[in-house]
Backbone as a ProteinNet text record, in pm:
[ID]
protein_1_A
[PRIMARY]
XXXXXXXXXXXXXXXXXXXXXXXXXXXXXXXXXXXXXXXXXXXXXXXXXXXXXXXXXXXXXXXXXXXXXXXXXXXXXXXXXXXXXXXXXXXXXXXXXXXXXXXXXXXXXXXXXXXXXXXXXXXXXXXXXXXXXXXXXXXXXXXXXXXXXXXXXXXXXXXXXXXXXXXXXXXXXXXXXXXXXXXXXXXXXXXXXXXXXXXXXXXXXXXXXXXXXXXXXXXXXXXXXXXXXXXXXXXXXXXXXXXXXXXXXXXXXXXXXXXXXXXXXXXXXXXXXXXXXXXXXXXXXXXXXXXXXXXXXXXXX
[TERTIARY]
352.7	309	175.4	55.1	-66.9	-35	43.2	61	133.9	176	257.2	172.3	30.3	-42.8	-90.7	-56.8	-126.4	-59.7	46.5	99.6	28.6	-60.6	-129.4	-230.2	-259.7	-368.8	-311.7	-188.1	-121.6	-70.2	-88.7	-31.6	-93.3	-10	-58.1	-180.5	-221.8	-350.3	-491.4	-447.5	-539.9	-580.8	-470.3	-485.2	-570	-496.2	-589.5	-764.7	-770.8	-913.1	-1006.2	-925.1	-991.5	-1032.7	-952.8	-957.7	-1079.6	-1064.2	-1196.8	-1315.5	-1341.7	-1425.3	-1508.8	-1391.1	-1423.2	-1490.8	-1423.2	-1481.9	-1610.4	-1633.9	-1754.4	-1876.7	-1823.7	-1921.3	-1959.2	-1863.9	-1917.2	-2025.7	-1974.1	-2064.7	-2215	-2210	-2336.6	-2430.8	-2353.8	-2433	-2485.3	-2402	-2447.8	-2554.4	-2553	-2656.2	-2811.5	-2787.3	-2900.9	-2972.9	-2909.5	-2950.7	-3020.5	-2938	-2983.5	-3114.7	-3117.3	-3241.2	-3346.1	-3338	-3461.7	-3492.7	-3379.2	-3420.7	-3501.2	-3431.4	-3511.6	-3633.7	-3684.4	-3838.1	-3926.4	-3874	-3920.2	-3952.7	-3818.2	-3832.8	-3881.3	-3919.3	-3978.7	-4110.8	-4190.9	-4331.8	-4357.2	-4241.8	-4281.9	-4254.9	-4174.1	-4188.2	-4265.3	-4338.8	-4425.8	-4342.6	-4233.2	-4141.9	-4142.6	-4178.4	-4166.3	-4032.9	-3945	-3808.4	-3735.4	-3748.2	-3681.2	-3707.9	-3841.7	-3878.6	-3813.7	-3812	-3745.6	-3630.3	-3535.4	-3408.2	-3394.2	-3478.4	-3486	-3503.4	-3591.7	-3556.2	-3459.5	-3376.4	-3252.4	-3150.7	-3142.7	-3042.9	-3070.5	-3235.2	-3234.9	-3156.6	-3198.2	-3118.9	-2967.5	-2909.5	-2765.6	-2720.7	-2820.6	-2805.7	-2780.9	-2884.4	-2875.2	-2747.2	-2718.2	-2592.6	-2477.9	-2475.4	-2351.3	-2348.1	-2453.6	-2461.2	-2432.8	-2437.4	-2448.9	-2256.2	-2232.6	-2093.6	-2008.4	-2035.8	-1964	-1976	-2069.3	-2101.8	-2014.4	-1998.1	-1924.4	-1787	-1754.1	-1591.8	-1517.6	-1617.4	-1578.4	-1539.7	-1608.5	-1610.6	-1528.4	-1482.1	-1404.3	-1287.4	-1241	-1099.8	-1136.1	-1248.4	-1296.9	-1296.6	-1255.5	-1201.8	-1343.8	-1309.8	-1397.7	-1412.5	-1531.7	-1542.5	-1615.5	-1694.8	-1755.5	-1896.4	-1934.2	-2065.2	-2052.4	-1954.5	-1949.2	-1833.9	-1827.9	-1684.8	-1627.4	-1706.7	-1637.1	-1608.3	-1627.3	-1617.6	-1760.8	-1749.9	-1871.6	-1893.8	-1798.9	-1811.3	-1971.4	-2031.2	-2138.5	-2277.3	-2246.9	-2362.5	-2374.5	-2252.2	-2253.4	-2375.7	-2383	-2495	-2623.1	-2644.6	-2805.2	-2820	-2694.9	-2688.5	-2750.8	-2655.2	-2692.9	-2847.1	-2878.6	-3038.2	-3132.3	-3097.7	-3178.4	-3183.9	-3050.2	-3038	-3127.9	-3110.7	-3206.6	-3328.7	-3365.1	-3533.4	-3586.8	-3511.1	-3532.7	-3541.8	-3437.7	-3436.1	-3528.4	-3583.5	-3661.1	-3812	-3849.4	-3966	-3990.4	-3868.7	-3911.9	-3917.5	-3832.1	-3863.2	-3995.9	-4067.3	-4183.1	-4280.9	-4265.8	-4397.6	-4361.7	-4245.8	-4211.6	-4289.2	-4261.8	-4320.6	-4472.8	-4531.6	-4668.5	-4740.4	-4662.4	-4668.5	-4672.4	-4568.7	-4518.4	-4613.8	-4649.9	-4714.3	-4838.9	-4926.8	-5060.3	-5009.5	-4881.5	-4858.6	-4832.6	-4801.9	-4786.4	-4911.2	-5031.6	-5135	-5193.3	-5148.1	-5203.8	-5088.6	-4988	-4872.8	-4898.5	-4846.6	-4870.6	-4767.9	-4782.5	-4665.1	-4577.5	-4470	-4342.5	-4268.8	-4215.4	-4115.9	-3987.3	-3968.5	-3847	-3723.9	-3777	-3651	-3604.8	-3687.2	-3663	-3575.6	-3618.8	-3556.1	-3405.6	-3392.7	-3266.9	-3162.9	-3207.3	-3129.7	-3082	-3172.9	-3157.6	-3073.4	-3063.8	-2991.3	-2858.3	-2836.7	-2692.8	-2628.1	-2710.8	-2663.1	-2635.9	-2724.8	-2702.6	-2589.2	-2563	-2438.1	-2303.8	-2303.1	-2205.5	-2158.4	-2277.3	-2271.2	-2241.7	-2307.2	-2258.4	-2117	-2087	-1936.1	-1852.1	-1867.8	-1773.8	-1757.9	-1898.2	-1890.3	-1798.9	-1831.9	-1745.1	-1600.6	-1542.9	-1403.7	-1367.4	-1431.2	-1383.6	-1351.9	-1436.1	-1435.7	-1331.3	-1300.8	-1200.7	-1064.4	-1047.3	-904.1	-866.9	-984.9	-963.9	-925.1	-882.4	-820.2	-907.6	-997.9	-1086.1	-1196.5	-1224.3	-1343.1	-1479.5	-1498.1	-1620.5	-1620.8	-1501.8	-1504.6	-1495.2	-1430.8	-1424.9	-1592	-1665.5	-1815.9	-1879.5	-1857.8	-1953.9	-1907.1	-1779.2	-1742.1	-1835.1	-1855.6	-1945.1	-2084	-2125.9	-2271.5	-2270.4	-2178.5	-2162.7	-2185.7	-2100.2	-2083.5	-2219.5	-2287.7	-2417.4	-2510.4	-2514.9	-2585.5	-2569.1	-2449.1	-2417.4	-2457.6	-2459.7	-2521.3	-2666	-2729	-2880.9	-2917	-2853.2	-2865.3	-2825.2	-2735.5	-2742.8	-2842.2	-2912	-3050.3	-3135.2	-3155.2	-3270.6	-3230.6	-3088.4	-3064.1	-3106.6	-3066.8	-3116.4	-3254.2	-3347.5	-3485.2	-3538.9	-3470.2	-3519.5	-3484.9	-3364.4	-3349	-3437.7	-3479.6	-3578.7	-3708.6	-3733.5	-3881.7	-3872.7	-3767	-3767.1	-3794.9	-3815.7	-3834.8	-3932.5	-4005.7	-4119.3	-4202.8	-4337.9	-4435.2	-4412.5	-4303.4	-4314.2	-4286.7	-4406.7	-4404	-4405.7	-4429.6	-4428	-4292.9	-4193.7	-4050.1	-4011.6	-4100.1	-4050.9	-4095.3	-4238.4	-4230.9	-4183.4	-4148.7	-4070.8	-3947.1	-3861.4	-3748.7	-3729.3	-3837.1	-3871.2	-3885.5	-3968.7	-3981	-3846.7	-3774.8	-3626.9	-3551.9	-3536.5	-3468.2	-3499.6	-3628.6	-3697.1	-3657.1	-3671.8	-3632.3	-3492.7	-3411.1	-3256.2	-3227.9	-3294.2	-3284.8	-3313.2	-3432.3	-3492.6	-3374.2	-3349.2	-3286.1	-3158.7	-3065.7	-2960.2	-2971.3	-3095	-3087.6	-3135.4	-3224	-3265.9	-3152.7	-3047.2	-2957.6	-2865.2	-2848.9	-2789.3	-2836.9	-2979.6	-3065	-3039.2	-3068.7	-3069.2	-2936.4	-2838.3	-2687	-2671.9	-2711.5	-2673.3	-2762.4	-2886.2	-2973	-2922.6	-2840.3	-2815.2	-2695.1	-2592.7	-2517.4	-2541	-2654.2	-2684.7	-2767.8	-2791.3	-2857	-2731	-2593.5	-2505	-2491.5	-2541.3	-2539.7	-2356.9	-2352	-2212.8	-2153.4	-2049.1	-2014.9	-1992.2	-2013	-1989.2	-1854.7	-1840.3	-1691.4	-1643.9	-1725.5	-1661.2	-1759	-1684.8	-1750.3	-1731	-1824.9	-1801.7	-1762.7	-1828.6	-1796.3	-1658.4	-1608.9	-1464.5	-1370.9	-1412.3	-1340.8	-1348.4	-1452.7	-1480.3	-1378.7	-1357.4	-1301.5	-1172.1	-1091.8	-966.2	-929.9	-1022.9	-982.1	-976.8	-1088.8	-1073	-983.3	-885.8	-780.9	-645.5	-665.9	-566.3	-537.2	-425	-409.5	-456.7	-435.8	-446.2	-622.3	-691.9	-826.4	-918.1	-1005.8	-1090.1	-1223.7	-1286.5	-1413.4	-1425.8	-1545	-1550.2	-1705	-1760.2	-1861.5	-1873.9	-1999.1	-1992.9	-1901	-1948.4	-1870.1	-1948.9	-1883.3	-1981.6	-1878.1	-1930.8	-1859.5	-1943.7	-1917.5	-1987.9	-1954.5	-1979.9	-1925.6	-1969.1	-1880.2	-1918.6	-1988.7	-1899.1	-1956.1	-1945.6	-1946	-1926.1	-1781.5	-1697	-1558.2	-1474.3	-1498.2	-1404.5	-1503.5	-1440.2	-1518.2	-1475.8	-1570.2	-1519.1	-1545.5	-1483.4	-1496.4	-1490.3	-1559.3	-1559.6	-1573.8	-1480.4	-1510.8	-1473.1	-1521.3	-1459.4	-1423.8	-1304.7	-1237	-1221.7	-1222.3	-1222.5	-1088.4	-1009.7	-842.8	-828.2	-733.6	-707.4	-625.4	-621.8	-549.2	-397.8	-359.1	-216.8	-175.6	-264.1	-225.2	-267.1	-331.6	-341.1	-228.7	-91.3	11.9	40.9	-0.8	12.9	-86.4	-163.2	-280.6	-225.6	-119.9	-104.2	-65.8	-5.4	24.4	-113.9	-202.7	-339.5	-400.5	-392.1	-497.2	-417.8	-282.3	-221.6	-258.7	-266.6	-294.7	-444.6	-516.4	-673.1	-679.1	-603.8	-622.4	-534.3	-446.4	-391.7	-475.2	-576.3	-699.7	-775.9	-777	-867.4	-803.7	-659.5	-602.2	-673.3	-741.7	-805.6	-944.4	-972.7	-1129.7	-1124.9	-1038.3	-1025.4	-1093.9	-1052.2	-1088	-1016.2	-1054.1	-1009.7	-1027.7	-1138.2	-1159.7	-1203.8	-1111.9	-1148.7	-1141	-1224.7	-1200.2	-1190.3	-1098.5	-1084.9	-1056.7	-1171.4	-1142.4	-1107.5	-1042.6	-1015	-1060.7	-1123.6	-1174.6	-1129.2	-1101.2	-1076.3	-1197.4	-1311	-1434.8	-1531.2	-1586.5	-1708.2	-1831.4	-1836.6	-1941.7	-1936.7	-1832.8	-1801.2	-1845.1	-1774.3	-1807.8	-1940.8	-2040.2	-2182.5	-2243.5	-2177.7	-2229.1	-2193.5	-2116.4	-2120.7	-2188.7	-2262.4	-2330	-2453.9
11646.7	11697	11633.7	11622.7	11565.1	11428.6	11338.6	11233.4	11194.5	11313.2	11283.6	11266.3	11263.4	11247	11095.9	11039.1	10891.7	10804.7	10833.8	10736.3	10759.8	10848.1	10879.7	10759.3	10694.1	10585.3	10475.9	10470.5	10346.6	10399.6	10494.8	10540.7	10457.1	10464.9	10389.9	10449.6	10562.1	10617.7	10559.7	10561.1	10499.9	10352.2	10282.4	10133.1	10131.5	10208.9	10215	10234.1	10330.8	10393.3	10285.3	10209.3	10102.7	9996.6	9963	9857.3	9876.2	10019.3	10088.1	10054.1	10086.6	10094.3	9941.9	9838.7	9707.4	9662.4	9700.9	9645.7	9694.2	9830.7	9899.3	9824.8	9814.6	9722.8	9574.4	9514.4	9384.4	9414.1	9490.6	9527.4	9570.1	9655.6	9704.6	9597.3	9493.8	9398.8	9304.6	9261.7	9173.9	9270.1	9399.9	9445.5	9468.2	9502.8	9494.6	9368.8	9258.4	9107.1	9071.7	9087	9050.8	9122.4	9256.3	9326.5	9291.5	9240.8	9188.4	9033.4	8972.2	8833.2	8861.8	8959.5	9003.2	9032.2	9107.4	9150.1	8996.6	8904.6	8808.1	8700.9	8693.5	8589.9	8654.1	8819.2	8850.8	8835.7	8840.5	8800.8	8655.7	8570.5	8442.2	8370.4	8442.4	8414.8	8483.5	8567.2	8683.6	8747.4	8795.1	8862.2	9015.5	9101.5	9234.7	9268.2	9181.5	9238.5	9227.7	9138.5	9095.8	9231.4	9212.7	9341.5	9491.8	9511.8	9611.2	9659	9525.1	9536.1	9545	9474.1	9492.2	9639.8	9715.9	9859.4	9917.3	9886.6	9936.7	9893	9755.6	9710.4	9783.1	9820.7	9883.3	10040.8	10096.4	10222.7	10222.7	10113	10075.8	10058.5	9988.5	9960.8	10108.2	10191.1	10319.7	10390.3	10405.8	10447.3	10405.5	10265	10182.5	10235	10238.1	10257.6	10402.1	10498.6	10604.5	10671.5	10582.9	10599.2	10542.8	10427.6	10369.8	10457.5	10528.6	10626.5	10752.3	10790.7	10913.6	10871.7	10764.6	10709	10713.2	10673.9	10675.8	10819.4	10898.9	11038.9	11141.5	11072.7	11143.1	11212.1	11166.6	11213.5	11301.7	11324.8	11404.9	11554.2	11613.6	11755.8	11831.1	11967.5	12071.6	12070.4	12141.5	12161	12288.5	12310.3	12441.9	12418.2	12310.2	12295.1	12279.3	12213.5	12241.6	12268.7	12401.4	12488.2	12425.7	12386.9	12351.5	12186.3	12134.5	11991.1	11907	11792.9	11688.4	11674.5	11741.8	11682.5	11704.7	11803.6	11838.8	11735.6	11668.6	11556	11450.2	11436.3	11364.1	11390.3	11529.6	11572.6	11543.9	11533.7	11508.2	11340	11267.1	11120.6	11091.5	11168.9	11168.7	11169.1	11296.7	11317.5	11219.9	11171.9	11065.9	10927.4	10928	10800.7	10810.4	10949.8	10989.2	10952	11017.9	11012.8	10851.2	10765.7	10632.5	10567.6	10601.2	10564.6	10600.2	10746.5	10797.4	10740.6	10728.3	10673.2	10529.3	10461.6	10316	10301.2	10349.7	10339.9	10365.8	10479.1	10515.2	10415.5	10355.1	10264.3	10132.9	10079.4	9961.6	9967.4	10083.3	10115.9	10111	10173.9	10176.1	10029.3	9947.6	9800.4	9724.7	9730.4	9684.7	9719.7	9832.1	9889.9	9805.3	9778.2	9692	9555.1	9492.3	9357.3	9336.4	9453.9	9467.5	9405.7	9456.6	9438.3	9292.4	9227.4	9119.9	9050.9	8991.3	8932.4	8791.4	8780.1	8678.6	8572.5	8457.1	8356.4	8396	8363.4	8380.3	8269.7	8243.9	8129.7	8149.1	8107.3	8141.6	8066.4	7923.2	7844.5	7940.7	7974.6	8057.9	8175.3	8257.6	8367.8	8334.8	8232.4	8180.9	8149.5	8086	8061.6	8183.7	8257.9	8380.8	8473.4	8492.2	8562.8	8532.2	8387.8	8349.2	8356.8	8338	8376.1	8544.2	8629.5	8768.2	8812.8	8738.5	8783	8739.9	8650.8	8603.1	8694.6	8734.4	8818.5	8961.4	9020.9	9164.5	9151.2	9048.3	9039.7	9027.1	8964.8	8959.7	9085.6	9164.6	9309.7	9407.3	9398.4	9466.8	9455.9	9311.1	9298.5	9334.8	9327.9	9377.6	9546.7	9601.7	9762.8	9800.4	9725.6	9747.5	9763.3	9676.6	9658.5	9797.2	9897	10010.8	10136.3	10219.8	10355.6	10489.2	10457	10576.3	10620.9	10726	10788.1	10691.7	10696.7	10585.6	10452.5	10389.4	10253.3	10257.3	10336.8	10362.6	10397.6	10467.1	10501.8	10352.2	10295.9	10161.6	10067.9	10061.4	9972.9	9982.1	10100.7	10112.2	10060.5	10103.8	10060.3	9904	9849.8	9700.6	9631.5	9691.7	9652.4	9679.1	9781.9	9811.3	9707.3	9667.3	9546.2	9436.8	9381.8	9276.9	9253.8	9381.7	9404.1	9366.8	9446.2	9425.2	9276.6	9202.5	9056.6	8975.9	9018.1	8945.8	8963.3	9066.8	9082.6	9009.4	8968.7	8889.5	8747	8720.1	8586.7	8542.7	8632.2	8614.9	8606.4	8682.9	8660.2	8536.3	8503.6	8362.2	8259.6	8258.7	8153.2	8143.1	8263.8	8281.5	8202.8	8236.8	8189.2	8057.8	7985	7858.4	7784.6	7828.9	7762.5	7843	7937.4	8004.7	8054.2	8103.6	8167.9	8323.2	8372	8522.7	8592.8	8567.9	8629.8	8802.8	8853.7	8985.3	9033.4	8950	8996.1	9051.4	8990.5	9015.8	9182.8	9205.9	9349.8	9449.1	9398.6	9477.4	9512.5	9407.1	9405.2	9516.7	9482.4	9552	9710.3	9742.7	9882.7	9952	9859.4	9904.1	9947.8	9865.2	9862.9	10014.9	10026	10139.9	10262.1	10274.4	10372.1	10416.4	10319.1	10338.6	10405.3	10384.6	10407.9	10544.9	10575.8	10710.1	10814.3	10764.8	10848.6	10899.5	10772.1	10797.2	10877.6	10872.9	10940	11082.9	11112.5	11263.5	11347.4	11353.3	11452.1	11457.6	11317.8	11326.1	11421.6	11365.2	11436.8	11593.4	11617.6	11780.7	11846.6	11778.3	11822.2	11841	11734.1	11723.8	11853.7	11861.4	11967.7	12111.2	12152.7	12262.8	12286.7	12193	12194.5	12232.7	12148.7	12172.8	12303.2	12372.5	12505.7	12628.4	12564.5	12646.4	12739.3	12679	12745	12737.4	12836.2	12827.1	12709.7	12634	12512.2	12523.7	12423.8	12382.3	12430.6	12492.9	12527.5	12661.1	12726.6	12867.1	12950	13041.1	13148.6	13280.7	13320.7	13436.9	13566.5	13601.5	13717.8	13728.8	13610.8	13641.3	13635	13561.3	13588.7	13725.8	13798.7	13903.4	14038.8	13995.4	14089.2	14048.2	13940.1	13899.8	13958.8	13976.1	14035.9	14178.1	14239.9	14387.6	14440.8	14317	14398.2	14402.9	14356.1	14369.1	14522.5	14570.7	14712.6	14771.4	14718.2	14766.2	14793.3	14699.9	14686.8	14773.2	14841.3	14954.8	14899.8	14805.7	14780.2	14631.7	14592.1	14458.6	14467.3	14389	14324.4	14207.9	14166.3	14024.2	13899.4	13904.9	13817.6	13706	13574.8	13421.3	13346.8	13221.8	13131.7	12995	12908.4	12788.5	12657	12538.4	12445	12378.3	12310.8	12256	12109.8	12012.9	11887.4	11839	11968.2	11877.7	11880.5	11865.5	11863.7	12002.7	12003.8	12118.5	12241.2	12365.8	12490.6	12599.6	12677.9	12791	12940.6	13036.7	13150.7	13273.3	13370.5	13483.1	13634.1	13751.1	13873.5	13969.9	14097.7	14207.2	14317.3	14341.6	14433	14581.4	14666.4	14802.1	14844	14884.5	14913.2	15068.9	15135.5	15280	15226.5	15337.7	15322.4	15312.4	15364.1	15347	15230.1	15146.9	14995	14896.8	14973	14850.5	14790.6	14845.7	14773.5	14650.3	14635.9	14542.6	14454.1	14438.7	14351.8	14204.5	14148.2	13989.6	13986.9	14066.6	14091.3	14094.8	14141.4	14154.7	14036.8	13994.9	13873.6	13742.5	13753.7	13626.5	13642.8	13745.2	13784.8	13727.5	13751.1	13697.4	13547.3	13514.7	13351.5	13276.6	13326.3	13304.8	13295.9	13358	13344.7	13245	13177.1	13062.8	12949	12928.1	12787.3	12682.4	12715.5	12641.6	12579.8	12640.1	12607.1	12520	12457.9	12374.3	12448.2	12557.1	12634.1	12617.7	12540.3	12515.7	12588.3	12682.2	12770.1	12918	12989.4	13149	13214.8	13343.7	13460.4	13583.3	13664.9	13773.4	13893.1	13992.7	14098.7	14254.4	14324.7	14443.4	14567.2	14651.6	14783.5	14909.8	15018.3	15128.7	15250.3	15211	15290	15225.9	15333.1	15276.1	15234.9	15317.3	15295.8	15126.5	15082.4	14981.2	14873.1	14896.6	14820.5	14788.2	14887.4	14867.5	14807.2	14788.5	14710.7	14565.3	14536.9	14391.8	14362.7	14435.4	14396.7	14333
3302.8	3438.6	3489.5	3411.2	3460.4	3518.8	3475.7	3510.8	3651.8	3697.7	3826.6	3964.2	3939.6	4035.7	4069.2	3957.1	3963.1	4062.3	4108.9	4219.1	4321.4	4358.1	4467.7	4500.8	4401	4412.7	4466.7	4485.1	4565.9	4681	4735.7	4860.2	4989.1	5094.1	5210	5256.8	5236.6	5307.8	5181.5	5086	5000.4	5025.1	5048.4	5067.3	5207.4	5324.1	5448.4	5432.1	5359.2	5322.4	5252.6	5170.1	5101.8	5181.2	5267.2	5372.7	5479.6	5505.5	5595	5531.5	5403.9	5303	5316.7	5295.1	5289.1	5409.5	5517.5	5661.7	5696.3	5650.6	5702.9	5582.6	5483.2	5377.2	5433.2	5488.1	5546	5655.7	5738.2	5865.5	5814.8	5712.3	5642.2	5600.6	5537.3	5486.3	5596.3	5714.7	5830.6	5898.2	5881.4	5975.8	5913	5775.5	5702.9	5682.8	5642.4	5640.6	5765.3	5889.9	5999.7	6074	6031.1	6084.6	6030.9	5879	5822.3	5845.1	5917.6	5971.8	6118.4	6188.2	6315.5	6322.2	6191.2	6168.9	6133.4	6079.8	6051.7	6173.2	6230.4	6351.5	6445.3	6472.4	6564.8	6568.6	6424.3	6427.9	6444.8	6381.4	6424.2	6559	6633.1	6767.6	6873.2	6805.3	6855.2	6985.5	6944.6	7071.4	7024.5	7103.7	7111.7	7103.1	7195.9	7245	7115.2	7040.6	6899.9	6803.2	6792.3	6700.8	6728.4	6874	6921.1	6871.3	6894.9	6864.9	6721	6629	6481	6441.4	6522.9	6478.5	6501.2	6624.2	6651.7	6544.3	6513.4	6407.5	6283	6246.3	6114.4	6109.5	6236.1	6242.9	6227.8	6291.7	6274.3	6129.2	6065.4	5912.3	5824.4	5871.7	5798.4	5842.6	5965.5	6007.6	5926.8	5926.4	5871.3	5722	5638.5	5501.4	5475.6	5565.2	5561.3	5565.3	5689.1	5707.6	5595.4	5542	5418.6	5310.8	5288.1	5168.2	5184.2	5317.7	5331.3	5345.6	5409.6	5395.2	5251.5	5182.6	5043.2	4983.7	5049.4	5011.6	5091	5192.1	5283	5248.3	5138.4	5067.9	4945.6	4909	4784.7	4822.6	4734.1	4731.7	4711	4750.3	4722.6	4564.8	4526.6	4375.9	4368.8	4231.3	4206.6	4262.2	4288.9	4343	4519.6	4558.3	4710.7	4738.9	4767.8	4783.2	4942.6	5033.9	5150.2	5126.3	5061.9	5028.4	5085.1	5124.9	5109.3	5256.9	5339.6	5505.7	5565.6	5508	5560.1	5530	5441	5392.2	5511.8	5607.9	5719.4	5809.6	5832.2	5912.1	5850.5	5720.9	5700.6	5721.1	5704	5704.7	5856.6	5973	6115.2	6146.3	6070.7	6085.3	6063.7	5928.9	5876.6	5981.2	6022.4	6119.1	6263.9	6297.1	6425.8	6410.2	6305.5	6295.7	6275.4	6223.6	6192.1	6348.1	6416	6562.2	6639.2	6643.5	6721.9	6666.8	6549.3	6506.2	6556.5	6535	6549.2	6704.1	6785.5	6917.4	7010.3	6911.2	6965.4	6909.1	6792.2	6731.3	6823.7	6873.3	6944.7	7060	7135.3	7252.7	7256	7167.4	7148.4	7132.8	7060.4	7027.8	7155.7	7258.2	7364.6	7504.7	7509.9	7618.3	7647.6	7559.2	7574.9	7640.7	7586.2	7631.4	7768.9	7830.3	8003.4	8064.7	8015.3	8077.9	8014.1	7901.8	7852	7790	7864.4	7815.2	7724.3	7605.3	7503.7	7504.6	7500.6	7484.2	7388.4	7415.7	7328.2	7311.1	7212.6	7149.7	7220	7342.2	7424.5	7393.1	7336.7	7253.6	7095.9	7047.3	6936.7	6954.3	7056.7	7126.3	7168.5	7229.6	7266.6	7163.2	7070.3	6954.5	6851	6846.7	6771.8	6831.1	6966.4	7048.9	7051.6	7059.2	7029.1	6905.6	6807.5	6670.5	6664	6721.2	6712.9	6780.8	6911.2	6971.3	6917.5	6800.7	6741.3	6622.9	6571.5	6451.6	6488.4	6578.3	6635.7	6700.3	6752.6	6788.1	6726.1	6608.8	6465.1	6416.1	6400.8	6358.7	6445.5	6578.9	6650.9	6648.9	6656.5	6632.1	6515.4	6396.2	6274.4	6264.8	6339.9	6347.2	6450.5	6551.9	6669	6589.8	6467.2	6399.6	6321.8	6304.9	6235	6307.2	6258.7	6330	6310.4	6194.8	6170.3	6276.7	6273.3	6349.8	6305.9	6180.1	6150.1	6207.9	6201	6256.2	6422.1	6459.5	6635.2	6661	6606.6	6633.3	6613.4	6482	6451.8	6574.4	6594.2	6703.7	6814.6	6869	6993.6	6957.2	6854.1	6822.2	6806.6	6766.9	6774.6	6930	6987.8	7119.3	7198.9	7182.7	7230.7	7195.6	7051.2	7021	7094.5	7096.8	7173.9	7352.8	7392.9	7528.5	7516.3	7432.1	7401.9	7380.1	7308.2	7284.1	7419.6	7471.1	7611.2	7698.9	7707.2	7776.7	7701	7586.7	7504.5	7561.8	7566.5	7602.8	7746.5	7831.5	7972.2	7978.9	7932.4	7942.1	7870.5	7743.8	7699	7790.5	7861.7	7963.2	8065.5	8111.9	8228.2	8170.6	8051.7	8023.5	7990.6	7956.5	7963.3	8067.1	8193.2	8331.7	8399.1	8314.5	8381.7	8271	8316.5	8212.2	8240.3	8288.2	8293.1	8151.7	8059.2	7930.4	7939.5	8045.7	8078.7	8051.4	8089.4	8071	7918.7	7838.6	7693.2	7636.2	7696.9	7646.3	7774.3	7870.9	7963.6	7897.2	7846.4	7770.8	7663.3	7574.8	7468.3	7490.9	7597.9	7630	7662.8	7743.1	7790.2	7696.6	7579.8	7476	7406.5	7369.3	7303.9	7398.9	7518.8	7596.2	7597.1	7591.5	7575.6	7435.5	7354.1	7214.3	7199.9	7250.3	7224.5	7322.4	7434.9	7531.3	7439.7	7384.9	7310.1	7200.6	7109.2	6992.9	7017.9	7117.2	7113.5	7136.3	7223.9	7227.8	7095.1	7048.9	6930.1	6815.8	6796.1	6712.3	6719.5	6856.6	6870.3	6834	6898.8	6849.9	6702.6	6634.9	6478.1	6410.1	6453.9	6431.3	6443.5	6554.5	6593.8	6500.4	6470.8	6389.6	6262.4	6198.8	6077.3	6055.1	6165.3	6156.2	6168.8	6176.2	6197.8	6336	6418.1	6541.4	6607.4	6699.2	6768.4	6800.9	6764.9	6838.7	6986.2	7045.3	7191.2	7235.7	7342.1	7378.6	7306.4	7223.7	7192.5	7255.6	7321.5	7393.9	7293	7246.4	7120.5	7177.4	7316.3	7410	7422.9	7470.5	7496.8	7377.6	7282.6	7139.2	7087.4	7101.1	7047.9	7137.8	7266.7	7339.7	7319.7	7267.2	7236.3	7129.6	7019.5	6909.5	6899.3	6955	6992.4	7072	7163.3	7214.3	7143.1	6990.1	6920.2	6896.6	6916.8	6907.8	6770	6655.8	6537.9	6497.8	6562.6	6538.5	6625	6537.8	6594.6	6613.8	6524.6	6532.2	6451.3	6440.3	6361.9	6331.4	6222.5	6194	6111.9	6077.5	6003.3	6081.4	6206.5	6313.7	6319	6246.7	6245.6	6272.3	6347.8	6401.5	6391.5	6309.4	6286.4	6265.5	6267.7	6253.6	6106	6036.6	5899	5933.5	6005	6023.7	6166.4	6276.3	6400.6	6448	6347.7	6381	6331.2	6214.9	6150.5	6168.5	6214	6222.6	6129.3	6099.9	6011.4	6096.1	6041.2	6112.8	6002.2	5997.3	5908.4	6003.1	5939.1	6035.1	5949.8	5968.2	5871.8	6001.8	5968.9	6062.4	6019.5	6116.8	6087.1	6138.5	6055.8	6085.1	6025.9	6087.5	6023.3	5909	5781.8	5681.1	5690	5799.3	5841.4	5858.7	5911.8	5960.5	5846.5	5740.2	5625.3	5567.5	5600.2	5533.1	5632.2	5756.6	5837.4	5841.3	5728.1	5730.9	5727.2	5699.1	5722	5855.5	5928.4	6073.4	6142.2	6095.7	6164.5	6173.6	6041.1	6026.1	6114.5	6119	6192.1	6323.7	6381.2	6508.2	6548.5	6472.4	6464	6478.1	6367.9	6362.7	6486.1	6540.4	6654.3	6775.2	6781.5	6862.1	6854.9	6733.8	6676.3	6706.1	6731.4	6737.8	6834	6930.2	7027	6973	6873.6	6820.8	6694.7	6651.9	6544.6	6404.2	6408.9	6285.9	6163.5	6042.5	5946.2	5807	5825.2	5726	5776.2	5762.7	5803.8	5688	5712.4	5610.1	5690.6	5678.3	5755.1	5660.5	5649	5581.6	5631.8	5571.2	5652.4	5558.4	5640.6	5569.3	5659.5	5595	5659.6	5666.4	5615.6	5611.2	5702	5789.4	5870	5786.4	5683	5594.1	5526.7	5472	5453.6	5536	5673.4	5787.7	5830.3	5804.7	5828.2	5721.9	5576.1	5461.4	5515.7	5592.1	5630.4	5728.2	5814.9	5934	5924.7
[MASK]
+++++++++++++++++++++++++++++++++++++++++++++++++++++++++++++++++++++++++++++++++++++++++++++++++++++++++++++++++++++++++++++++++++++++++++++++++++++++++++++++++++++++++++++++++++++++++++++++++++++++++++++++++++++++++++++++++++++++++++++++++++++++++++++++++++++++++++++++++++++++++++++++++++++++++++++

């Protein structure tokens, strides 16, 4: 009997997951190595725009690394330490990434603002060549992620496409500076990239934080849900009414219901009616307890 599960290691799902992990691993290495090169050449070419994008790519590297880690654990089952499974670790990864992006964009902006009033010469030829190289690297990474079907790959594909567009901006600025001394374009582009990163990261950080703190998920009207549950004929009252998200996608629900002792024989039917009210909310974990004594109900309040 124990050997019956061995064939699962060769299932199509496992093969696809292995390929996904491999693709994300390649993108992680590309991002990490390239962000390091950006910091080096950003200082060499005296380009705040390249340094700004280096911060962005470092944040992407953190994102990709965490995505790689969680993709490996995406099929790991719950155990005696993590009864809900490992999905919630992705929230911690998202928070770390957001903090890296927010802190990095603020530091880059502080470095670039003084350059608006005192623009420094920039190695525009170096910017030109590294931007071409960057477009090729990020373009390949985006193409690699576009081949996959997972949520991780779809999300990372958008990240890589954003990077391509950012480097197109660096390319255009470097070409302009080949024929003029408009060095002020470099800090302007740098601040633009920093503001874009900050604006994108703030709402993601806030949304992830609210999920991490177990707020009610967006789109869930608790008052309406309460009314619908109380409208079930057999239910007289409720307590311990909780609705939260596990990882931003899967939701959990718990409630204690007061019913008459005569209706306890219909417990299964009552629970089914309550779960029917949850069908549109992607609830994957629900705990529904029935009691017949108001004192027991208060204990769960």
